[in-house]
C-alpha positions in Angstrom: 74.5 74.3 78.3 77.3 72.7 80.7 79.2 76.0 80.3 76.4 77.9 81.6 76.0 75.5 84.5 80.0 75.6 85.3 79.8 79.4 85.3 76.9 79.5 87.6 78.8 76.8 89.9 81.9 79.2 89.9 79.7 82.3 90.5 78.4 80.6 93.6 81.7 79.3 94.9 83.5 82.7 94.6 80.6 84.3 96.3 80.5 81.9 99.2 84.1 81.9 99.4 84.5 85.8 99.7 81.4 86.0 102.1 82.9 83.4 104.4 86.4 84.8 104.3 86.3 88.4 103.2 89.6 89.7 102.1 90.7 93.1 103.6 87.8 93.2 106.4 89.2 95.4 108.9 89.6 99.1 109.8 92.4 100.6 107.8 94.5 102.8 110.1 95.6 105.2 109.0 93.5 105.9 106.0 93.3 109.1 104.1 89.6 108.5 102.4 86.5 106.9 103.9 82.9 106.5 103.2 79.7 104.8 104.5 77.5 102.8 102.4 73.7 101.6 103.0 71.3 99.6 101.1 68.1 100.3 103.1 66.4 97.6 101.1 68.0 94.9 102.6 69.9 96.3 105.4 73.4 96.1 103.9 75.9 98.5 105.8 79.5 99.1 105.2 82.4 101.4 105.7 85.3 101.8 102.8 88.5 102.9 103.9 91.2 103.8 101.5 95.0 105.0 101.6 95.6 107.2 98.7 99.2 108.4 98.1 99.4 111.1 95.3 96.8 109.4 93.1 97.4 105.8 93.8 95.3 103.7 96.2 97.7 102.1 98.1 95.6 100.0 100.3 91.8 99.7 100.8 89.6 97.8 103.3 86.2 97.5 104.4 83.9 96.5 107.5 80.2 96.2 107.9 77.5 93.6 107.5 75.3 92.4 104.7 74.3 89.6 102.5 76.7 87.3 100.9 76.6 89.0 97.5 77.3 92.5 99.3 80.2 91.2 101.4 81.8 89.2 98.4 81.6 92.2 96.2 83.3 94.4 98.7 86.0 91.8 99.0 86.8 91.2 95.5 86.4 95.0 94.9 89.3 95.5 97.5 91.6 92.9 95.9 90.9 94.5 92.5 91.8 98.1 93.3 94.9 98.0 95.6 97.8 99.7 93.8 95.4 101.3 91.3 95.5 105.1 90.2 92.3 106.8 91.3 91.4 107.5 87.6 91.7 103.7 86.8 89.4 102.9 90.0 86.6 105.4 88.6 86.9 103.7 85.4 86.6 100.3 86.8 83.7 101.6 88.8 81.7 102.7 85.6 82.6 99.4 84.0 81.5 97.3 86.9 78.1 99.4 87.3 77.6 98.8 83.6 78.4 95.1 83.7 76.0 94.6 86.8 73.1 96.7 85.4 73.5 97.2 81.7 75.7 95.4 79.3 79.1 94.0 79.6 82.0 96.4 79.1 84.5 96.1 76.2 87.2 95.0 78.5 87.9 91.8 80.5 87.3 92.8 84.2 89.3 89.4 85.3 88.2 87.8 88.4 85.5 90.4 88.8 83.9 88.9 85.9 82.3 86.4 88.3 80.1 89.1 89.7 78.2 89.3 86.2 76.0 86.6 87.3 74.3 88.9 89.7 72.7 90.4 86.7 70.4 87.4 86.4 68.8 88.6 89.7 67.8 92.1 89.3 66.8 92.4 93.2 70.2 91.7 94.1 72.2 94.2 91.8 72.0 96.9 94.5 73.7 94.5 96.8 76.6 93.8 94.3 77.0 97.7 93.4 76.9 99.1 97.2 80.7 98.4 97.8 81.5 100.2 94.5 79.6 103.2 95.0 80.9 103.6 98.6 84.5 103.5 97.2 83.5 106.1 94.8 82.2 108.5 97.5 85.4 107.8 99.5 87.6 108.5 96.5 85.9 111.5 95.4 85.5 112.4 99.0 81.7 112.8 98.9 80.4 113.6 102.2 77.0 111.7 101.8 76.4 108.1 102.7 76.3 106.0 99.6 72.8 104.6 98.8 71.8 102.2 96.1 68.3 103.5 96.2 
């Protein structure tokens, strides 16, 4: 059981760190892609900005407010996708959604694995997926606000 406790402590530590000091928390100017996200259930709101050249996400950032899980997920996401091709980002979006809602994907998600702990709290899954849905909308240039409802 000590392994599970250690994982839970790591999960909490990473979530708290990324909530207190979110990475890439600023308006990205100039940007080529942008989308808004809103979780009406708990009031999380964010905007994701990306600068895409060809098919590579050169830079990505976010602004907004929300719970610790929402902000930490967005922070971890921005660190993970910088430098990725848009197709890789879309694959990662699907794998993250699967990890948070269904079953763990067949690949190692590195530092993002810490978010798997959210699955223990079904009411918080929407908080963790909001940034990912918003990035997906930005990359695909969807015009609607990303919602987790």
